[in-house]
Each structure stands twice: as structure tokens, then as C-alpha cells.
C-alpha positions, 0 to 999 in steps of 0.5 A: 413395821412388826409382823403383828401389823402384817401378817399376811406378808409373813404368812405367805413368805414363811409359807414360800420359804417352806415351799421346795422349788422345782431346781430344787427338787431337780438338785435333789433326785440329780445328786441322789443320781450321783449326776454332774450338772453337765452329765444331766443337760447332756442326758436330758438335752438340755443346755448347761446353762439352763439346767444350772439356772433352774436349780439356783431358782434364777428360773422359776417355772422353765417350760414343760418341755423342758421339765419333760426332758429332766423327769426323763433323764431323772427317770421320774415322772414330769408330776414328781417334779413339778409338786 
């Protein structure tokens, strides 16, 4: 099937690709602050593996507690991460 036959699917697929995932935002902020994944994980008191999975978008919907810890560790608001 071509794009003309499935415009709804094409539109929503493109929309999802343009939206930045929370993991991408966290990674960008971490790099901007020149922190390693290990340093940020320790600063946030979360497992290193959890942070790496969030940053690589394996975990796309982390718990609010985890997001709060990461936001605090990065010095940003939760809204900055989820918007």
C-alpha cells in the first residue's frame, strides 16, 4: 500500500518521529551539563541501567518518581522533561 492509501498512518508515524522522547531530552541536558550517565545516575540515586534504558528510549514512560529524581539531578522542572 502506498502513502495515498494510508494517510492516517503516515501522518501519525511522522508526528511521532518529530516528537522528542523524554529520554532524548534527558540525554541532551546531561550532555550539555557534561555529566556521564554514571555521574547522573549517582546524582539522581537511580540505577545506571535505568538511566541508560530511558536515554535509549527502551523505557519510554518512566515512573513519575524516577522523572522527579532525574529532573532534580539535572536542575530542571519535571515539566521541562515531559513537555
